[in-house]
A tleap script that builds the chain and sets N, CA, C and O, in Angstrom:
source leaprc.protein.ff14SB
mol = sequence {
  NMET ASN MET LEU SER ILE GLY GLN VAL ALA
  ARG ARG ALA GLY VAL GLY VAL GLU THR VAL
  ARG TYR TYR GLU ARG GLU GLY LEU LEU GLU
  GLU PRO PRO ARG ARG ALA SER GLY TYR ARG
  GLN TYR SER GLU LEU VAL VAL LYS ARG LEU
  HIE PHE ILE LYS ARG ALA GLN LYS LEU GLY
  PHE SER LEU LYS GLU ILE ASN GLU LEU LEU
  LEU LEU ARG VAL ASP ALA GLN THR ALA CYS
  GLU GLU VAL ARG GLN ARG ALA GLU ALA LYS
  ILE SER GLU VAL ASP ARG LYS LEU ILE GLU
  LEU GLN ARG MET ARG GLN ALA LEU ILE GLN
  VAL ALA SER LEU CYS THR GLY ARG GLY PRO
  GLY SER PRO CYS PRO MET LEU ASP ALA LEU
  ASP GLN GLN GLU THR LEU ASN SER ALA GLU
  ARG ASN GLU CGLU
}
set mol.1.N position { 53.805 34.612 29.772 }
set mol.1.CA position { 53.221 35.585 28.878 }
set mol.1.C position { 52.092 34.929 28.095 }
set mol.1.O position { 52.225 33.801 27.621 }
set mol.2.N position { 50.993 35.638 27.966 }
set mol.2.CA position { 49.820 35.130 27.270 }
set mol.2.C position { 50.065 35.159 25.759 }
set mol.2.O position { 50.391 36.211 25.209 }
set mol.3.N position { 49.915 34.047 25.102 }
set mol.3.CA position { 50.111 33.965 23.662 }
set mol.3.C position { 48.763 34.090 22.961 }
set mol.3.O position { 47.746 33.587 23.440 }
set mol.4.N position { 48.779 34.768 21.821 }
set mol.4.CA position { 47.553 35.071 21.095 }
set mol.4.C position { 47.564 34.442 19.710 }
set mol.4.O position { 48.620 34.209 19.122 }
set mol.5.N position { 46.376 34.174 19.209 }
set mol.5.CA position { 46.251 33.692 17.832 }
set mol.5.C position { 46.314 34.900 16.901 }
set mol.5.O position { 46.225 36.041 17.354 }
set mol.6.N position { 46.464 34.653 15.622 }
set mol.6.CA position { 46.523 35.749 14.657 }
set mol.6.C position { 45.206 36.538 14.648 }
set mol.6.O position { 45.206 37.758 14.484 }
set mol.7.N position { 44.094 35.830 14.824 }
set mol.7.CA position { 42.795 36.504 14.875 }
set mol.7.C position { 42.675 37.411 16.092 }
set mol.7.O position { 42.148 38.519 15.994 }
set mol.8.N position { 43.160 36.947 17.231 }
set mol.8.CA position { 43.117 37.761 18.450 }
set mol.8.C position { 43.999 39.004 18.297 }
set mol.8.O position { 43.601 40.099 18.695 }
set mol.9.N position { 45.176 38.841 17.730 }
set mol.9.CA position { 46.077 39.970 17.508 }
set mol.9.C position { 45.421 40.983 16.579 }
set mol.9.O position { 45.426 42.183 16.851 }
set mol.10.N position { 44.862 40.493 15.491 }
set mol.10.CA position { 44.223 41.375 14.512 }
set mol.10.C position { 43.081 42.163 15.159 }
set mol.10.O position { 42.982 43.374 14.964 }
set mol.11.N position { 42.222 41.490 15.924 }
set mol.11.CA position { 41.103 42.167 16.580 }
set mol.11.C position { 41.595 43.229 17.556 }
set mol.11.O position { 41.091 44.352 17.558 }
set mol.12.N position { 42.572 42.882 18.380 }
set mol.12.CA position { 43.080 43.831 19.385 }
set mol.12.C position { 43.760 45.034 18.742 }
set mol.12.O position { 43.733 46.133 19.294 }
set mol.13.N position { 44.368 44.828 17.579 }
set mol.13.CA position { 45.067 45.915 16.894 }
set mol.13.C position { 44.142 46.687 15.948 }
set mol.13.O position { 44.502 47.755 15.454 }
set mol.14.N position { 42.956 46.141 15.703 }
set mol.14.CA position { 42.015 46.814 14.806 }
set mol.14.C position { 42.395 46.688 13.336 }
set mol.14.O position { 42.131 47.589 12.540 }
set mol.15.N position { 43.014 45.568 12.983 }
set mol.15.CA position { 43.391 45.316 11.594 }
set mol.15.C position { 42.871 43.951 11.184 }
set mol.15.O position { 42.359 43.200 12.013 }
set mol.16.N position { 43.001 43.635 9.923 }
set mol.16.CA position { 42.591 42.326 9.442 }
set mol.16.C position { 43.709 41.307 9.573 }
set mol.16.O position { 44.879 41.672 9.691 }
set mol.17.N position { 43.358 40.057 9.552 }
set mol.17.CA position { 44.333 38.969 9.628 }
set mol.17.C position { 45.307 39.062 8.454 }
set mol.17.O position { 46.504 38.831 8.619 }
set mol.18.N position { 44.798 39.399 7.276 }
set mol.18.CA position { 45.665 39.514 6.096 }
set mol.18.C position { 46.669 40.651 6.261 }
set mol.18.O position { 47.777 40.582 5.730 }
set mol.19.N position { 46.291 41.691 6.990 }
set mol.19.CA position { 47.218 42.794 7.257 }
set mol.19.C position { 48.378 42.301 8.104 }
set mol.19.O position { 49.532 42.637 7.838 }
set mol.20.N position { 48.080 41.516 9.113 }
set mol.20.CA position { 49.133 40.958 9.967 }
set mol.20.C position { 50.081 40.117 9.116 }
set mol.20.O position { 51.300 40.247 9.228 }
set mol.21.N position { 49.529 39.267 8.277 }
set mol.21.CA position { 50.364 38.417 7.416 }
set mol.21.C position { 51.196 39.274 6.453 }
set mol.21.O position { 52.371 38.991 6.220 }
set mol.22.N position { 50.581 40.313 5.900 }
set mol.22.CA position { 51.281 41.209 4.976 }
set mol.22.C position { 52.466 41.880 5.670 }
set mol.22.O position { 53.565 41.931 5.118 }
set mol.23.N position { 52.242 42.393 6.881 }
set mol.23.CA position { 53.330 43.045 7.616 }
set mol.23.C position { 54.450 42.052 7.943 }
set mol.23.O position { 55.621 42.429 7.995 }
set mol.24.N position { 54.096 40.816 8.158 }
set mol.24.CA position { 55.124 39.788 8.360 }
set mol.24.C position { 55.955 39.627 7.089 }
set mol.24.O position { 57.185 39.601 7.140 }
set mol.25.N position { 55.269 39.518 5.946 }
set mol.25.CA position { 55.984 39.353 4.672 }
set mol.25.C position { 56.876 40.558 4.375 }
set mol.25.O position { 57.955 40.405 3.802 }
set mol.26.N position { 56.429 41.756 4.761 }
set mol.26.CA position { 57.178 42.989 4.491 }
set mol.26.C position { 58.284 43.238 5.516 }
set mol.26.O position { 59.053 44.188 5.373 }
set mol.27.N position { 58.370 42.406 6.535 }
set mol.27.CA position { 59.426 42.544 7.527 }
set mol.27.C position { 59.122 43.516 8.657 }
set mol.27.O position { 60.004 43.817 9.461 }
set mol.28.N position { 57.894 44.012 8.733 }
set mol.28.CA position { 57.518 44.912 9.821 }
set mol.28.C position { 57.249 44.144 11.107 }
set mol.28.O position { 57.388 44.681 12.206 }
set mol.29.N position { 56.872 42.909 10.960 }
set mol.29.CA position { 56.651 42.010 12.103 }
set mol.29.C position { 57.510 40.774 11.888 }
set mol.29.O position { 57.634 40.273 10.770 }
set mol.30.N position { 58.094 40.297 12.964 }
set mol.30.CA position { 58.839 39.047 12.870 }
set mol.30.C position { 57.857 37.900 12.718 }
set mol.30.O position { 56.756 37.927 13.268 }
set mol.31.N position { 58.269 36.902 11.969 }
set mol.31.CA position { 57.415 35.727 11.860 }
set mol.31.C position { 57.393 35.048 13.228 }
set mol.31.O position { 58.446 34.761 13.797 }
set mol.32.N position { 56.203 34.794 13.752 }
set mol.32.CA position { 56.088 34.250 15.111 }
set mol.32.C position { 56.376 32.754 15.148 }
set mol.32.O position { 56.334 32.063 14.130 }
set mol.33.N position { 56.670 32.278 16.352 }
set mol.33.CA position { 56.815 30.819 16.499 }
set mol.33.C position { 55.458 30.163 16.264 }
set mol.33.O position { 54.409 30.802 16.351 }
set mol.34.N position { 55.513 28.904 15.971 }
set mol.34.CA position { 54.259 28.175 15.715 }
set mol.34.C position { 54.093 27.050 16.736 }
set mol.34.O position { 55.061 26.484 17.244 }
set mol.35.N position { 52.852 26.759 17.005 }
set mol.35.CA position { 52.529 25.607 17.848 }
set mol.35.C position { 52.785 24.338 17.042 }
set mol.35.O position { 53.036 24.394 15.838 }
set mol.36.N position { 52.720 23.225 17.703 }
set mol.36.CA position { 52.898 21.941 17.020 }
set mol.36.C position { 51.843 21.764 15.928 }
set mol.36.O position { 52.077 21.086 14.928 }
set mol.37.N position { 50.692 22.376 16.133 }
set mol.37.CA position { 49.611 22.283 15.153 }
set mol.37.C position { 49.857 23.167 13.933 }
set mol.37.O position { 49.139 23.066 12.938 }
set mol.38.N position { 50.878 24.041 14.007 }
set mol.38.CA position { 51.185 24.931 12.884 }
set mol.38.C position { 50.626 26.334 13.030 }
set mol.38.O position { 50.957 27.221 12.243 }
set mol.39.N position { 49.773 26.544 14.041 }
set mol.39.CA position { 49.195 27.873 14.242 }
set mol.39.C position { 50.238 28.831 14.796 }
set mol.39.O position { 51.066 28.462 15.629 }
set mol.40.N position { 50.181 30.062 14.321 }
set mol.40.CA position { 51.095 31.099 14.812 }
set mol.40.C position { 50.738 31.463 16.251 }
set mol.40.O position { 49.568 31.441 16.634 }
set mol.41.N position { 51.764 31.800 17.048 }
set mol.41.CA position { 51.581 32.254 18.428 }
set mol.41.C position { 52.204 33.641 18.564 }
set mol.41.O position { 53.401 33.818 18.333 }
set mol.42.N position { 51.397 34.607 18.935 }
set mol.42.CA position { 51.864 35.990 19.041 }
set mol.42.C position { 51.855 36.450 20.492 }
set mol.42.O position { 51.057 35.982 21.303 }
set mol.43.N position { 52.756 37.374 20.801 }
set mol.43.CA position { 52.755 37.977 22.127 }
set mol.43.C position { 51.994 39.305 22.069 }
set mol.43.O position { 51.678 39.808 20.991 }
set mol.44.N position { 51.712 39.852 23.232 }
set mol.44.CA position { 51.049 41.155 23.326 }
set mol.44.C position { 51.889 42.249 22.674 }
set mol.44.O position { 51.350 43.256 22.215 }
set mol.45.N position { 53.202 42.057 22.631 }
set mol.45.CA position { 54.080 43.057 22.027 }
set mol.45.C position { 53.764 43.293 20.551 }
set mol.45.O position { 53.967 44.394 20.039 }
set mol.46.N position { 53.272 42.269 19.876 }
set mol.46.CA position { 52.920 42.406 18.468 }
set mol.46.C position { 51.743 43.370 18.313 }
set mol.46.O position { 51.696 44.145 17.358 }
set mol.47.N position { 50.806 43.324 19.238 }
set mol.47.CA position { 49.666 44.248 19.200 }
set mol.47.C position { 50.178 45.679 19.341 }
set mol.47.O position { 49.731 46.571 18.620 }
set mol.48.N position { 51.112 45.903 20.266 }
set mol.48.CA position { 51.690 47.232 20.449 }
set mol.48.C position { 52.410 47.692 19.189 }
set mol.48.O position { 52.313 48.857 18.804 }
set mol.49.N position { 53.124 46.789 18.554 }
set mol.49.CA position { 53.851 47.133 17.335 }
set mol.49.C position { 52.883 47.482 16.215 }
set mol.49.O position { 53.127 48.417 15.452 }
set mol.50.N position { 51.789 46.739 16.112 }
set mol.50.CA position { 50.773 47.043 15.100 }
set mol.50.C position { 50.155 48.417 15.348 }
set mol.50.O position { 49.898 49.157 14.399 }
set mol.51.N position { 49.916 48.762 16.600 }
set mol.51.CA position { 49.398 50.098 16.915 }
set mol.51.C position { 50.400 51.173 16.480 }
set mol.51.O position { 50.011 52.199 15.923 }
set mol.52.N position { 51.685 50.933 16.734 }
set mol.52.CA position { 52.735 51.862 16.310 }
set mol.52.C position { 52.690 52.050 14.794 }
set mol.52.O position { 52.732 53.178 14.302 }
set mol.53.N position { 52.604 50.948 14.062 }
set mol.53.CA position { 52.574 50.987 12.597 }
set mol.53.C position { 51.366 51.792 12.116 }
set mol.53.O position { 51.499 52.646 11.240 }
set mol.54.N position { 50.200 51.525 12.680 }
set mol.54.CA position { 48.984 52.221 12.242 }
set mol.54.C position { 49.052 53.714 12.566 }
set mol.54.O position { 48.624 54.534 11.754 }
set mol.55.N position { 49.581 54.083 13.734 }
set mol.55.CA position { 49.713 55.505 14.083 }
set mol.55.C position { 50.693 56.192 13.137 }
set mol.55.O position { 50.449 57.319 12.705 }
set mol.56.N position { 51.792 55.526 12.813 }
set mol.56.CA position { 52.776 56.097 11.901 }
set mol.56.C position { 52.181 56.270 10.504 }
set mol.56.O position { 52.465 57.260 9.829 }
set mol.57.N position { 51.368 55.325 10.072 }
set mol.57.CA position { 50.699 55.450 8.772 }
set mol.57.C position { 49.773 56.662 8.757 }
set mol.57.O position { 49.717 57.390 7.766 }
set mol.58.N position { 49.047 56.879 9.851 }
set mol.58.CA position { 48.149 58.034 9.923 }
set mol.58.C position { 48.909 59.350 9.840 }
set mol.58.O position { 48.352 60.367 9.427 }
set mol.59.N position { 50.185 59.333 10.232 }
set mol.59.CA position { 51.019 60.527 10.132 }
set mol.59.C position { 51.657 60.666 8.748 }
set mol.59.O position { 52.394 61.617 8.486 }
set mol.60.N position { 51.365 59.708 7.868 }
set mol.60.CA position { 51.835 59.799 6.492 }
set mol.60.C position { 53.102 59.041 6.180 }
set mol.60.O position { 53.629 59.157 5.074 }
set mol.61.N position { 53.606 58.266 7.123 }
set mol.61.CA position { 54.817 57.499 6.862 }
set mol.61.C position { 54.484 56.274 6.017 }
set mol.61.O position { 53.480 55.601 6.248 }
set mol.62.N position { 55.335 55.995 5.040 }
set mol.62.CA position { 55.177 54.795 4.217 }
set mol.62.C position { 55.634 53.584 5.039 }
set mol.62.O position { 56.260 53.736 6.088 }
set mol.63.N position { 55.316 52.394 4.552 }
set mol.63.CA position { 55.748 51.188 5.261 }
set mol.63.C position { 57.270 51.102 5.310 }
set mol.63.O position { 57.831 50.643 6.305 }
set mol.64.N position { 57.935 51.535 4.257 }
set mol.64.CA position { 59.406 51.535 4.255 }
set mol.64.C position { 59.929 52.470 5.344 }
set mol.64.O position { 60.850 52.122 6.082 }
set mol.65.N position { 59.333 53.658 5.436 }
set mol.65.CA position { 59.754 54.612 6.461 }
set mol.65.C position { 59.446 54.092 7.861 }
set mol.65.O position { 60.224 54.296 8.793 }
set mol.66.N position { 58.317 53.426 8.000 }
set mol.66.CA position { 57.947 52.863 9.304 }
set mol.66.C position { 58.946 51.782 9.704 }
set mol.66.O position { 59.350 51.696 10.864 }
set mol.67.N position { 59.334 50.970 8.747 }
set mol.67.CA position { 60.322 49.936 9.038 }
set mol.67.C position { 61.628 50.582 9.511 }
set mol.67.O position { 62.262 50.087 10.443 }
set mol.68.N position { 62.029 51.682 8.874 }
set mol.68.CA position { 63.238 52.397 9.295 }
set mol.68.C position { 63.076 52.949 10.707 }
set mol.68.O position { 64.010 52.892 11.507 }
set mol.69.N position { 61.891 53.483 11.016 }
set mol.69.CA position { 61.643 53.983 12.370 }
set mol.69.C position { 61.710 52.854 13.392 }
set mol.69.O position { 62.256 53.025 14.482 }
set mol.70.N position { 61.160 51.714 13.039 }
set mol.70.CA position { 61.197 50.566 13.949 }
set mol.70.C position { 62.636 50.111 14.188 }
set mol.70.O position { 62.990 49.719 15.300 }
set mol.71.N position { 63.451 50.164 13.158 }
set mol.71.CA position { 64.855 49.789 13.309 }
set mol.71.C position { 65.586 50.800 14.196 }
set mol.71.O position { 66.442 50.424 14.998 }
set mol.72.N position { 65.249 52.075 14.051 }
set mol.72.CA position { 65.849 53.097 14.912 }
set mol.72.C position { 65.474 52.856 16.368 }
set mol.72.O position { 66.264 53.094 17.281 }
set mol.73.N position { 64.277 52.387 16.556 }
set mol.73.CA position { 63.763 52.169 17.910 }
set mol.73.C position { 64.568 51.117 18.676 }
set mol.73.O position { 64.761 51.228 19.886 }
set mol.74.N position { 65.028 50.109 17.963 }
set mol.74.CA position { 65.768 49.035 18.635 }
set mol.74.C position { 67.269 49.286 18.668 }
set mol.74.O position { 68.003 48.570 19.350 }
set mol.75.N position { 67.737 50.307 17.929 }
set mol.75.CA position { 69.163 50.640 17.898 }
set mol.75.C position { 69.498 51.537 19.082 }
set mol.75.O position { 69.023 52.670 19.159 }
set mol.76.N position { 70.307 51.041 19.994 }
set mol.76.CA position { 70.670 51.786 21.198 }
set mol.76.C position { 71.465 53.051 20.866 }
set mol.76.O position { 71.538 53.965 21.687 }
set mol.77.N position { 72.055 53.111 19.680 }
set mol.77.CA position { 72.859 54.262 19.278 }
set mol.77.C position { 72.027 55.388 18.656 }
set mol.77.O position { 72.559 56.459 18.362 }
set mol.78.N position { 70.744 55.158 18.457 }
set mol.78.CA position { 69.890 56.149 17.810 }
set mol.78.C position { 69.675 57.347 18.727 }
set mol.78.O position { 69.286 57.213 19.887 }
set mol.79.N position { 69.939 58.513 18.167 }
set mol.79.CA position { 69.691 59.749 18.903 }
set mol.79.C position { 68.292 60.246 18.558 }
set mol.79.O position { 67.805 60.052 17.444 }
set mol.80.N position { 67.671 60.874 19.508 }
set mol.80.CA position { 66.340 61.440 19.287 }
set mol.80.C position { 66.379 62.435 18.125 }
set mol.80.O position { 65.390 62.603 17.412 }
set mol.81.N position { 67.510 63.082 17.944 }
set mol.81.CA position { 67.691 64.048 16.849 }
set mol.81.C position { 67.430 63.403 15.488 }
set mol.81.O position { 66.836 64.027 14.609 }
set mol.82.N position { 67.869 62.163 15.313 }
set mol.82.CA position { 67.667 61.470 14.043 }
set mol.82.C position { 66.179 61.239 13.772 }
set mol.82.O position { 65.718 61.386 12.640 }
set mol.83.N position { 65.451 60.884 14.792 }
set mol.83.CA position { 64.006 60.678 14.645 }
set mol.83.C position { 63.337 62.016 14.331 }
set mol.83.O position { 62.443 62.078 13.487 }
set mol.84.N position { 63.767 63.089 15.007 }
set mol.84.CA position { 63.213 64.418 14.746 }
set mol.84.C position { 63.468 64.839 13.302 }
set mol.84.O position { 62.584 65.410 12.663 }
set mol.85.N position { 64.655 64.569 12.783 }
set mol.85.CA position { 64.976 64.912 11.399 }
set mol.85.C position { 64.057 64.189 10.421 }
set mol.85.O position { 63.642 64.760 9.413 }
set mol.86.N position { 63.746 62.951 10.718 }
set mol.86.CA position { 62.828 62.195 9.855 }
set mol.86.C position { 61.422 62.798 9.904 }
set mol.86.O position { 60.731 62.871 8.888 }
set mol.87.N position { 61.017 63.221 11.081 }
set mol.87.CA position { 59.701 63.857 11.212 }
set mol.87.C position { 59.680 65.177 10.445 }
set mol.87.O position { 58.692 65.490 9.781 }
set mol.88.N position { 60.760 65.954 10.532 }
set mol.88.CA position { 60.819 67.223 9.803 }
set mol.88.C position { 60.815 67.000 8.293 }
set mol.88.O position { 60.212 67.778 7.553 }
set mol.89.N position { 61.479 65.948 7.836 }
set mol.89.CA position { 61.455 65.616 6.410 }
set mol.89.C position { 60.033 65.261 5.978 }
set mol.89.O position { 59.604 65.625 4.882 }
set mol.90.N position { 59.309 64.556 6.836 }
set mol.90.CA position { 57.918 64.207 6.516 }
set mol.90.C position { 57.055 65.465 6.486 }
set mol.90.O position { 56.160 65.573 5.648 }
set mol.91.N position { 57.306 66.414 7.383 }
set mol.91.CA position { 56.564 67.682 7.387 }
set mol.91.C position { 56.800 68.422 6.072 }
set mol.91.O position { 55.854 68.951 5.488 }
set mol.92.N position { 58.033 68.466 5.604 }
set mol.92.CA position { 58.343 69.123 4.331 }
set mol.92.C position { 57.613 68.450 3.176 }
set mol.92.O position { 57.099 69.120 2.280 }
set mol.93.N position { 57.572 67.133 3.204 }
set mol.93.CA position { 56.866 66.385 2.164 }
set mol.93.C position { 55.368 66.713 2.190 }
set mol.93.O position { 54.752 66.902 1.140 }
set mol.94.N position { 54.795 66.780 3.375 }
set mol.94.CA position { 53.374 67.119 3.508 }
set mol.94.C position { 53.120 68.532 2.987 }
set mol.94.O position { 52.123 68.773 2.307 }
set mol.95.N position { 54.025 69.472 3.304 }
set mol.95.CA position { 53.880 70.844 2.814 }
set mol.95.C position { 53.893 70.885 1.294 }
set mol.95.O position { 53.088 71.594 0.690 }
set mol.96.N position { 54.802 70.129 0.660 }
set mol.96.CA position { 54.844 70.077 -0.815 }
set mol.96.C position { 53.540 69.508 -1.372 }
set mol.96.O position { 53.020 70.001 -2.373 }
set mol.97.N position { 53.021 68.481 -0.726 }
set mol.97.CA position { 51.764 67.880 -1.191 }
set mol.97.C position { 50.600 68.868 -1.044 }
set mol.97.O position { 49.719 68.930 -1.902 }
set mol.98.N position { 50.605 69.632 0.042 }
set mol.98.CA position { 49.538 70.626 0.239 }
set mol.98.C position { 49.558 71.681 -0.862 }
set mol.98.O position { 48.506 72.082 -1.360 }
set mol.99.N position { 50.749 72.128 -1.240 }
set mol.99.CA position { 50.871 73.108 -2.327 }
set mol.99.C position { 50.329 72.525 -3.621 }
set mol.99.O position { 49.594 73.191 -4.349 }
set mol.100.N position { 50.693 71.281 -3.906 }
set mol.100.CA position { 50.212 70.628 -5.117 }
set mol.100.C position { 48.690 70.444 -5.076 }
set mol.100.O position { 48.017 70.633 -6.089 }
set mol.101.N position { 48.155 70.082 -3.927 }
set mol.101.CA position { 46.701 69.937 -3.803 }
set mol.101.C position { 45.993 71.270 -4.008 }
set mol.101.O position { 44.915 71.304 -4.602 }
set mol.102.N position { 46.571 72.365 -3.531 }
set mol.102.CA position { 45.980 73.690 -3.745 }
set mol.102.C position { 45.975 74.032 -5.232 }
set mol.102.O position { 45.007 74.598 -5.739 }
set mol.103.N position { 47.053 73.690 -5.925 }
set mol.103.CA position { 47.100 73.923 -7.384 }
set mol.103.C position { 46.013 73.114 -8.094 }
set mol.103.O position { 45.316 73.619 -8.974 }
set mol.104.N position { 45.886 71.858 -7.692 }
set mol.104.CA position { 44.856 71.006 -8.296 }
set mol.104.C position { 43.474 71.577 -8.027 }
set mol.104.O position { 42.618 71.589 -8.912 }
set mol.105.N position { 43.258 72.048 -6.810 }
set mol.105.CA position { 41.961 72.628 -6.434 }
set mol.105.C position { 41.638 73.840 -7.300 }
set mol.105.O position { 40.520 73.973 -7.800 }
set mol.106.N position { 42.616 74.722 -7.476 }
set mol.106.CA position { 42.395 75.921 -8.289 }
set mol.106.C position { 42.081 75.563 -9.736 }
set mol.106.O position { 41.190 76.154 -10.347 }
set mol.107.N position { 42.815 74.590 -10.284 }
set mol.107.CA position { 42.558 74.160 -11.657 }
set mol.107.C position { 41.159 73.573 -11.776 }
set mol.107.O position { 40.462 73.832 -12.758 }
set mol.108.N position { 40.741 72.792 -10.797 }
set mol.108.CA position { 39.389 72.210 -10.822 }
set mol.108.C position { 38.315 73.283 -10.703 }
set mol.108.O position { 37.283 73.205 -11.369 }
set mol.109.N position { 38.549 74.275 -9.864 }
set mol.109.CA position { 37.583 75.373 -9.724 }
set mol.109.C position { 37.426 76.088 -11.053 }
set mol.109.O position { 36.308 76.392 -11.470 }
set mol.110.N position { 38.547 76.357 -11.724 }
set mol.110.CA position { 38.486 77.053 -13.004 }
set mol.110.C position { 37.755 76.218 -14.045 }
set mol.110.O position { 36.912 76.735 -14.778 }
set mol.111.N position { 38.074 74.929 -14.113 }
set mol.111.CA position { 37.429 74.063 -15.103 }
set mol.111.C position { 35.945 73.895 -14.772 }
set mol.111.O position { 35.109 73.927 -15.675 }
set mol.112.N position { 35.609 73.718 -13.504 }
set mol.112.CA position { 34.208 73.536 -13.106 }
set mol.112.C position { 33.388 74.787 -13.378 }
set mol.112.O position { 32.192 74.696 -13.654 }
set mol.113.N position { 34.017 75.947 -13.303 }
set mol.113.CA position { 33.282 77.193 -13.550 }
set mol.113.C position { 32.835 77.310 -14.997 }
set mol.113.O position { 31.972 78.130 -15.312 }
set mol.114.N position { 33.405 76.505 -15.880 }
set mol.114.CA position { 33.035 76.531 -17.294 }
set mol.114.C position { 31.716 75.803 -17.559 }
set mol.114.O position { 31.132 75.949 -18.633 }
set mol.115.N position { 31.257 75.039 -16.605 }
set mol.115.CA position { 30.056 74.223 -16.805 }
set mol.115.C position { 28.826 75.106 -16.928 }
set mol.115.O position { 28.583 75.975 -16.091 }
set mol.116.N position { 28.047 74.873 -17.991 }
set mol.116.CA position { 26.826 75.656 -18.234 }
set mol.116.C position { 25.615 75.038 -17.559 }
set mol.116.O position { 24.597 75.706 -17.376 }
set mol.117.N position { 25.713 73.788 -17.192 }
set mol.117.CA position { 24.590 73.122 -16.545 }
set mol.117.C position { 23.539 72.637 -17.521 }
set mol.117.O position { 22.486 72.154 -17.103 }
set mol.118.N position { 23.797 72.754 -18.793 }
set mol.118.CA position { 22.834 72.272 -19.796 }
set mol.118.C position { 22.869 70.750 -19.843 }
set mol.118.O position { 23.868 70.125 -19.488 }
set mol.119.N position { 21.796 70.183 -20.274 }
set mol.119.CA position { 21.662 68.733 -20.289 }
set mol.119.C position { 22.357 68.073 -21.452 }
set mol.119.O position { 23.154 68.696 -22.152 }
set mol.120.N position { 22.049 66.802 -21.654 }
set mol.120.CA position { 22.663 66.036 -22.739 }
set mol.120.C position { 22.353 66.674 -24.094 }
set mol.120.O position { 21.330 67.336 -24.268 }
set mol.121.N position { 23.227 66.465 -25.010 }
set mol.121.CA position { 23.014 66.992 -26.353 }
set mol.121.C position { 23.736 68.300 -26.584 }
set mol.121.O position { 23.883 68.728 -27.729 }
set mol.122.N position { 24.187 68.944 -25.527 }
set mol.122.CA position { 24.949 70.176 -25.717 }
set mol.122.C position { 26.407 69.888 -25.384 }
set mol.122.O position { 26.702 69.007 -24.577 }
set mol.123.N position { 27.300 70.619 -25.995 }
set mol.123.CA position { 28.714 70.394 -25.691 }
set mol.123.C position { 29.005 70.735 -24.225 }
set mol.123.O position { 28.360 71.602 -23.636 }
set mol.124.N position { 29.953 70.060 -23.671 }
set mol.124.CA position { 30.310 70.299 -22.277 }
set mol.124.C position { 31.630 71.063 -22.233 }
set mol.124.O position { 32.680 70.492 -22.527 }
set mol.125.N position { 31.593 72.343 -21.871 }
set mol.125.CA position { 32.827 73.129 -21.832 }
set mol.125.C position { 33.857 72.581 -20.848 }
set mol.125.O position { 35.061 72.736 -21.055 }
set mol.126.N position { 33.390 71.947 -19.792 }
set mol.126.CA position { 34.318 71.396 -18.818 }
set mol.126.C position { 35.121 70.250 -19.433 }
set mol.126.O position { 36.343 70.194 -19.290 }
set mol.127.N position { 34.431 69.338 -20.116 }
set mol.127.CA position { 35.132 68.227 -20.769 }
set mol.127.C position { 36.024 68.738 -21.894 }
set mol.127.O position { 37.125 68.229 -22.102 }
set mol.128.N position { 35.535 69.761 -22.628 }
set mol.128.CA position { 36.364 70.352 -23.684 }
set mol.128.C position { 37.633 70.957 -23.091 }
set mol.128.O position { 38.713 70.836 -23.670 }
set mol.129.N position { 37.501 71.608 -21.937 }
set mol.129.CA position { 38.667 72.222 -21.293 }
set mol.129.C position { 39.668 71.159 -20.865 }
set mol.129.O position { 40.877 71.381 -20.934 }
set mol.130.N position { 39.175 70.011 -20.427 }
set mol.130.CA position { 40.084 68.936 -20.032 }
set mol.130.C position { 40.839 68.380 -21.236 }
set mol.130.O position { 41.928 67.826 -21.091 }
set mol.131.N position { 40.251 68.533 -22.435 }
set mol.131.CA position { 40.938 68.118 -23.655 }
set mol.131.C position { 42.068 69.074 -24.024 }
set mol.131.O position { 42.982 68.710 -24.764 }
set mol.132.N position { 42.000 70.289 -23.507 }
set mol.132.CA position { 42.986 71.311 -23.872 }
set mol.132.C position { 43.969 71.531 -22.731 }
set mol.132.O position { 43.593 72.031 -21.670 }
set mol.133.N position { 45.197 71.168 -22.941 }
set mol.133.CA position { 46.239 71.309 -21.926 }
set mol.133.C position { 46.435 72.764 -21.531 }
set mol.133.O position { 46.776 73.041 -20.380 }
set mol.134.N position { 46.228 73.714 -22.463 }
set mol.134.CA position { 46.468 75.126 -22.169 }
set mol.134.C position { 45.598 75.616 -21.021 }
set mol.134.O position { 46.046 76.421 -20.206 }
set mol.135.N position { 44.363 75.141 -20.948 }
set mol.135.CA position { 43.455 75.592 -19.893 }
set mol.135.C position { 44.006 75.214 -18.523 }
set mol.135.O position { 44.014 76.029 -17.600 }
set mol.136.N position { 44.463 73.978 -18.402 }
set mol.136.CA position { 44.996 73.536 -17.115 }
set mol.136.C position { 46.299 74.246 -16.796 }
set mol.136.O position { 46.529 74.633 -15.650 }
set mol.137.N position { 47.155 74.422 -17.796 }
set mol.137.CA position { 48.411 75.135 -17.557 }
set mol.137.C position { 48.140 76.577 -17.149 }
set mol.137.O position { 48.837 77.126 -16.296 }
set mol.138.N position { 47.126 77.190 -17.757 }
set mol.138.CA position { 46.767 78.567 -17.409 }
set mol.138.C position { 46.302 78.652 -15.961 }
set mol.138.O position { 46.656 79.588 -15.245 }
set mol.139.N position { 45.517 77.683 -15.536 }
set mol.139.CA position { 45.034 77.679 -14.160 }
set mol.139.C position { 46.199 77.540 -13.184 }
set mol.139.O position { 46.216 78.172 -12.127 }
set mol.140.N position { 47.174 76.705 -13.550 }
set mol.140.CA position { 48.341 76.541 -12.686 }
set mol.140.C position { 49.165 77.822 -12.616 }
set mol.140.O position { 49.640 78.200 -11.545 }
set mol.141.N position { 49.337 78.495 -13.764 }
set mol.141.CA position { 50.109 79.733 -13.768 }
set mol.141.C position { 49.410 80.816 -12.963 }
set mol.141.O position { 50.063 81.591 -12.264 }
set mol.142.N position { 48.075 80.876 -13.055 }
set mol.142.CA position { 47.317 81.872 -12.297 }
set mol.142.C position { 47.464 81.666 -10.806 }
set mol.142.O position { 47.450 82.626 -10.036 }
set mol.143.N position { 47.608 80.399 -10.389 }
set mol.143.CA position { 47.757 80.076 -8.971 }
set mol.143.C position { 49.088 80.585 -8.446 }
set mol.143.O position { 49.178 81.047 -7.309 }
set mol.144.N position { 50.124 80.501 -9.276 }
set mol.144.CA position { 51.463 80.900 -8.831 }
set mol.144.C position { 51.519 82.381 -8.811 }
set mol.144.O position { 52.552 82.955 -8.467 }
savepdb mol mol.pdb
quit
């Protein structure tokens, strides 16, 4: 099997060398064997694992959740149903975040609409509205 340096692994996976080291410290990657010179030696499997980690991150999984998924992957007793349940839980979390982002958007639209566009020296209704909690609470209530 062809052994790779940390730089080669990082380049092939599209991450930085410090990312590889960080994932090792966090337990997402096993610490690799070292040559007599002290340099780390990685297998091609590490590149595949890094790709898995990056794809899972793009789907919104935290590093802790990714580590749990990786552990499920090596557990012969893991049912596909368990992985599906984790994906459904992540979907629910994303849905909650989308609702919150929509609320934030509506509040920002309301506050931004207060802007008169006048230059310096005049009061800014938008900044004044941010000083008043009632304005933001009103925008949130209107959204619901």
